C-alpha positions as CSV (number, residue, x, y, z in Angstrom):
1,M,204.7,75.5,-12.5
2,Q,201.2,74.6,-11.8
3,L,198.6,77.1,-13.3
4,T,196.3,78.6,-10.8
5,K,192.6,79.4,-11.8
6,G,193.3,83.0,-12.2
7,M,196.5,82.6,-14.4
8,A,194.8,80.3,-16.7
9,L,191.8,82.6,-17.2
10,C,194.3,85.6,-17.9
11,L,196.3,83.3,-20.2
12,S,193.1,82.2,-22.1
13,T,191.9,85.6,-22.5
14,T,195.2,86.9,-23.9
15,I,195.2,84.1,-26.5
16,G,191.7,84.8,-27.4
17,L,192.5,88.5,-28.0
18,A,195.5,87.7,-30.0
19,G,193.4,85.5,-32.2
20,T,190.8,88.2,-32.9
21,A,191.3,90.8,-35.7
22,S,189.9,94.1,-34.9
23,A,188.3,96.1,-37.6
24,N,190.2,99.0,-39.0
25,T,188.9,102.5,-40.4
26,I,190.5,103.6,-43.6
27,H,190.3,107.3,-44.5
28,V,189.7,108.5,-48.2
29,C,190.6,112.3,-49.0
30,S,192.7,114.3,-51.3
31,T,195.8,114.2,-48.9
32,C,195.2,110.8,-47.4
33,P,197.2,107.7,-48.4
34,H,194.1,106.6,-50.1
35,T,192.6,109.2,-52.4
36,S,190.1,107.0,-54.1
37,I,187.4,104.8,-52.7
38,Q,188.4,101.6,-54.6
39,A,192.0,101.9,-53.5
40,A,190.7,102.0,-49.8
41,V,188.5,99.1,-50.7
42,N,191.3,97.1,-52.2
43,D,193.4,97.5,-49.0
44,A,190.5,96.8,-46.6
45,A,189.8,93.7,-44.8
46,S,186.2,92.4,-44.4
47,G,184.6,94.1,-41.6
48,D,186.5,97.5,-42.0
49,T,185.0,101.0,-42.2
50,I,185.9,103.5,-45.1
51,N,185.5,107.1,-43.9
52,I,185.0,109.2,-47.0
53,A,185.7,112.9,-46.8
54,S,183.7,115.7,-48.4
55,G,184.4,116.0,-52.0
56,R,183.5,114.3,-55.4
57,Y,184.8,111.1,-56.4
58,T,184.6,109.9,-60.0
59,E,185.1,106.2,-60.1
60,N,183.3,102.8,-59.9
61,V,183.6,100.9,-56.8
62,S,183.3,97.0,-56.6
63,T,183.3,95.2,-53.1
64,A,183.3,91.5,-54.1
65,G,184.2,89.2,-51.1
66,K,184.2,91.9,-48.4
67,A,181.7,93.1,-45.8
68,L,182.5,96.7,-45.5
69,T,180.9,100.1,-44.1
70,F,181.2,103.3,-46.3
71,V,180.7,106.5,-44.2
72,G,180.5,109.9,-46.1
73,E,180.4,113.2,-44.2
74,S,176.8,113.8,-45.6
75,A,174.9,113.4,-48.9
76,A,175.2,117.0,-49.6
77,S,178.9,117.1,-49.4
78,T,180.2,113.4,-50.3
79,L,179.5,112.8,-54.0
80,V,180.5,109.5,-55.9
81,Y,179.9,109.9,-59.6
82,A,180.4,107.0,-62.0
83,A,180.8,109.3,-65.1
84,N,178.5,107.1,-66.9
85,R,180.6,103.9,-66.8
86,G,178.6,100.9,-65.3
87,P,177.2,101.0,-61.8
88,V,178.5,103.4,-59.1
89,F,178.6,100.7,-56.6
90,T,178.7,97.0,-57.7
91,L,178.3,94.6,-54.6
92,G,178.9,91.0,-54.0
93,S,180.5,88.2,-56.2
94,A,177.5,87.5,-58.3
95,V,178.3,83.6,-57.5
96,A,175.1,82.0,-56.6
97,G,175.3,80.3,-53.3
98,D,178.1,82.6,-51.9
99,P,177.6,83.6,-48.3
100,P,175.8,87.2,-48.3
101,L,178.0,89.8,-46.8
102,L,176.8,93.0,-45.5
103,I,177.5,96.4,-47.2
104,T,176.5,99.6,-45.3
105,I,176.5,102.9,-47.1
106,Q,175.9,106.2,-45.1
107,G,175.8,109.8,-46.1
108,L,176.6,109.6,-49.8
109,T,175.2,111.0,-53.0
110,I,175.4,108.3,-55.7
111,S,174.9,109.5,-59.3
112,H,175.7,109.0,-63.0
113,G,175.7,105.3,-63.1
114,T,175.0,103.7,-66.6
115,H,174.4,99.9,-66.8
116,T,172.9,98.7,-69.9
117,G,175.3,95.8,-70.6
118,G,175.7,92.7,-68.9
119,T,172.7,92.0,-66.5
120,G,171.8,95.6,-66.8
121,V,170.5,95.6,-63.2
122,G,171.3,98.3,-61.1
123,G,172.5,101.8,-62.1
124,G,173.4,103.5,-59.0
125,V,173.9,100.4,-56.8
126,Q,173.9,96.9,-58.0
127,V,173.4,94.2,-55.2
128,R,174.5,90.9,-56.4
129,A,174.7,87.3,-55.0
130,G,177.1,87.3,-52.2
131,S,175.9,90.5,-50.7
132,Y,173.2,92.5,-49.3
133,L,172.8,96.3,-48.6
134,H,171.9,98.5,-45.7
135,I,171.9,102.0,-47.1
136,E,171.0,105.1,-44.8
137,N,170.8,109.0,-45.2
138,S,171.9,108.9,-48.9
139,T,170.9,110.2,-52.3
140,I,170.6,108.0,-55.2
141,V,169.9,110.4,-58.3
142,G,170.4,110.6,-61.9
143,N,171.4,106.9,-62.7
144,F,170.4,105.0,-65.8
145,A,170.1,101.1,-66.2
146,A,168.1,98.5,-68.1
147,S,166.2,97.7,-64.7
148,G,166.8,99.1,-61.2
149,A,168.0,102.3,-62.3
150,G,168.6,103.8,-58.8
151,I,169.1,100.4,-57.0
152,G,168.7,96.9,-58.4
153,I,168.6,94.1,-56.0
154,D,169.3,90.5,-57.4
155,S,170.7,88.7,-54.3
156,P,168.3,85.6,-53.8
157,G,168.0,84.1,-50.4
158,A,170.1,86.9,-48.7
159,P,168.7,89.0,-45.8
160,A,166.6,91.9,-46.9
161,T,168.2,95.1,-48.3
162,T,167.3,98.0,-46.3
163,I,166.6,101.5,-47.5
164,T,166.3,104.0,-44.8
165,S,166.0,107.8,-44.8
166,C,167.1,107.9,-48.4
167,L,166.0,110.1,-51.3
168,I,165.9,108.2,-54.8
169,D,165.2,110.8,-57.4
170,G,165.2,111.1,-61.1
171,N,166.6,107.7,-62.2
172,F,165.5,106.2,-65.4
173,A,165.2,102.4,-66.4
174,G,165.1,101.6,-70.2
175,G,166.8,98.6,-71.9
176,S,166.0,97.2,-75.3
177,L,163.8,99.6,-77.2
178,L,163.9,101.7,-74.0
179,S,161.8,99.0,-72.1
180,G,162.9,99.1,-68.5
181,T,161.5,97.9,-65.1
182,G,162.2,99.7,-61.6
183,G,163.2,103.4,-62.2
184,G,164.0,103.8,-58.6
185,V,164.2,100.4,-57.2
186,E,164.0,96.9,-58.6
187,V,163.7,93.7,-56.6
188,R,164.6,90.5,-58.4
189,P,163.2,87.0,-57.9
190,G,164.0,85.6,-54.4
191,S,165.3,89.0,-53.0
192,A,163.7,91.2,-50.6
193,V,163.9,94.9,-49.7
194,S,162.5,97.0,-46.8
195,I,162.0,100.7,-47.6
196,Q,161.7,103.1,-44.5
197,Q,161.2,106.8,-44.1
198,S,162.4,107.5,-47.6
199,Y,161.4,109.5,-50.6
200,I,161.0,107.8,-54.0
201,T,160.2,110.7,-56.6
202,R,160.5,111.5,-60.3
203,N,161.9,108.1,-61.6
204,S,160.7,106.5,-64.8
205,A,160.5,103.1,-66.5
206,T,158.3,101.1,-68.6
207,R,157.0,99.2,-65.5
208,G,157.3,100.2,-61.9
209,G,158.3,103.9,-62.2
210,G,159.2,104.1,-58.4
211,V,159.6,100.5,-57.6
212,Y,159.2,97.1,-59.4
213,G,159.1,93.8,-57.7
214,W,159.4,90.6,-59.8
215,N,157.5,87.3,-59.1
216,D,159.0,85.7,-55.7
217,S,160.3,89.1,-54.4
218,A,159.1,90.6,-51.0
219,I,158.8,94.4,-50.7
220,T,157.9,96.3,-47.4
221,V,157.4,100.0,-47.5
222,A,156.8,102.1,-44.1
223,G,156.9,105.7,-43.6
224,T,157.7,106.5,-47.2
225,T,156.6,109.0,-50.1
226,V,156.2,107.5,-53.4
227,S,155.7,110.6,-55.5
228,G,155.8,111.9,-59.1
229,N,157.0,108.6,-60.7
230,F,155.9,107.6,-64.2
231,V,155.7,104.8,-66.7
232,N,155.1,104.9,-70.5
233,P,154.6,102.1,-72.7
234,V,156.9,101.3,-75.5
235,S,155.8,100.9,-79.3
236,R,156.4,97.3,-80.8
237,P,155.2,95.6,-83.9
238,T,152.6,93.9,-82.0
239,G,151.3,97.2,-80.3
240,P,152.3,99.1,-77.1
241,S,153.6,97.2,-74.2
242,G,154.0,98.2,-70.7
243,G,153.1,101.4,-69.0
244,E,151.9,99.9,-65.8
245,G,152.5,100.7,-62.1
246,G,153.5,104.5,-62.0
247,G,154.4,104.3,-58.3
248,I,154.9,100.6,-57.4
249,D,154.6,97.6,-59.6
250,A,154.7,94.6,-57.5
251,H,154.4,90.7,-58.4
252,G,155.7,89.2,-55.3
253,T,154.6,89.8,-51.8
254,M,154.2,93.4,-50.5
255,G,153.0,95.4,-47.6
256,I,152.8,99.1,-47.1
257,D,152.3,101.2,-43.9
258,S,152.0,104.8,-42.9
259,S,153.1,106.0,-46.5
260,Y,151.9,108.4,-49.3
261,I,151.5,107.2,-52.9
262,L,150.9,110.5,-54.7
263,N,151.0,112.0,-58.1
264,N,152.3,108.9,-60.0
265,V,151.3,108.3,-63.7
266,A,150.8,105.1,-65.7
267,N,150.2,105.9,-69.2
268,G,149.9,102.1,-70.4
269,E,146.6,100.3,-71.0
270,N,147.0,98.4,-67.7
271,G,147.3,101.6,-65.7
272,G,147.8,101.4,-61.9
273,G,149.0,105.0,-61.7
274,G,149.6,104.5,-57.9
275,L,150.0,100.8,-57.5
276,F,149.9,97.9,-59.8
277,L,149.5,94.6,-57.8
278,L,149.6,91.0,-59.0
279,F,149.7,88.5,-56.3
280,D,149.2,84.8,-55.5
281,S,145.3,83.9,-55.3
282,N,145.9,82.6,-51.7
283,G,147.7,85.6,-50.3
284,V,146.6,88.8,-48.3
285,T,148.3,92.1,-49.2
286,T,147.9,94.9,-46.3
287,I,147.9,98.6,-47.0
288,S,147.6,100.4,-43.8
289,N,147.6,103.9,-42.5
290,T,148.4,105.2,-46.2
291,I,147.0,107.8,-48.5
292,V,146.8,106.9,-52.2
293,A,145.6,110.1,-53.9
294,Q,146.0,112.1,-57.1
295,N,147.5,109.4,-59.3
296,S,146.6,109.1,-62.9
297,G,146.1,106.1,-65.3
298,S,143.4,103.6,-66.1
299,P,142.9,102.8,-63.3
300,G,144.7,105.7,-61.5
301,G,144.9,104.6,-58.0
302,I,145.1,100.9,-57.5
303,Y,144.9,97.9,-60.0
304,A,145.1,94.7,-58.0
305,V,144.6,91.0,-59.1
306,G,144.9,87.9,-56.9
307,G,144.1,87.1,-53.3
308,T,142.7,89.5,-50.9
309,L,143.6,93.4,-50.7
310,A,143.3,94.6,-47.1
311,L,143.0,98.2,-46.7
312,Q,143.2,99.6,-43.1
313,N,142.7,103.2,-42.0
314,S,143.8,104.3,-45.4
315,Y,142.5,106.8,-48.1
316,V,142.1,106.1,-51.8
317,I,140.9,109.5,-53.1
318,Q,141.0,111.9,-56.1
319,N,142.7,109.6,-58.5
320,N,142.0,109.7,-62.1
321,F,140.7,107.3,-63.5
322,S,139.0,105.3,-60.8
323,G,140.2,104.4,-57.2
324,I,140.5,100.7,-57.1
325,T,140.2,98.3,-60.3
326,G,140.8,94.6,-60.8
327,S,139.9,91.2,-59.5
328,V,140.6,90.7,-55.6
329,V,138.8,90.2,-52.5
330,L,138.5,93.6,-51.1
331,S,138.6,94.0,-47.2
332,L,138.1,97.5,-45.9
333,S,138.5,98.7,-42.3
334,G,138.4,102.3,-41.4
335,T,139.2,103.3,-45.0
336,T,137.8,105.9,-47.3
337,I,137.3,105.5,-51.1
338,K,135.9,108.7,-52.8
339,D,136.2,111.5,-55.2
340,N,138.0,109.4,-57.8
341,V,137.3,110.4,-61.4
342,G,135.2,107.8,-62.9
343,L,134.6,104.9,-60.7
344,D,135.5,104.7,-57.0
345,I,135.5,100.8,-57.0
346,C,135.3,98.5,-60.0
347,L,135.9,94.9,-58.9
348,P,134.1,91.7,-60.2
349,N,130.3,92.1,-58.8
350,N,131.2,95.4,-57.5
351,C,131.5,98.0,-60.2
352,G,129.9,101.4,-59.4
353,P,130.4,104.7,-57.5
């Protein structure tokens, strides 16, 4: 029999559909076939969605080798606690060069993770090589790690992790002698994060109480409040160390837009209560439509070294001690710097009220 054009198209479509695996939805609840999240992960295929009913789930979840979506009913009702045994969520294979698989998390509270052994990166969520994360409408609270107590991102070369409409609150980073980086979020070398419409509050560390970015990291912050975070130095035989970047401590590239950096504290000698920024001498760091206010440290507002700091349509006000200090080329457009205790601006050849 000779195939007509229409018959050939129908046969081709049928074969194509037969060869395409459709994603499944797996349900987790007290009366479901899967009563734990990890059991659902074990039975899931890459691309599946795991719907998690309201309740408290005490477990540690690992997703190595799978791209998955986790959907809770809401952060207020769907709680995942690690009971102080490692990260709550461990993503990726940790094998350098593995293709990065997307993990999406929506509507969960992630708490009680403790990660001080091994890499020590990530108490609430550990994002490793072989993965990247999109987390939305979730709460990451009360986690502890050597670094990145809330979310630790160590996925070099992967697409940027995104944090959207989340609360990252009350996490603590402290490793050897309680020295830790990134109380809320840490971004390791070669990794990137975009933080949008979120609140990063009351986290603590030795460096980067709210957010810490290593050399060769990339951080963008938009529509976000970074408030009430703090850093303290640790005592060493050679003297105190750390205590810089109460709100954000960034050593890679960074951009901030339409955000609030408020009431953060840096107790160390390097200061930067609001922002501690160390950048490439040829780079431009832009902060736009942002308020940096009522932060404390020496300096209290912004400490910046390297390249050009461009402040556009922003306010640096009422910080204690000083508004902007460091060694950068300062570019101001529509920006107000005033009412800072001590000096408003102290840069090379420009130290004065």
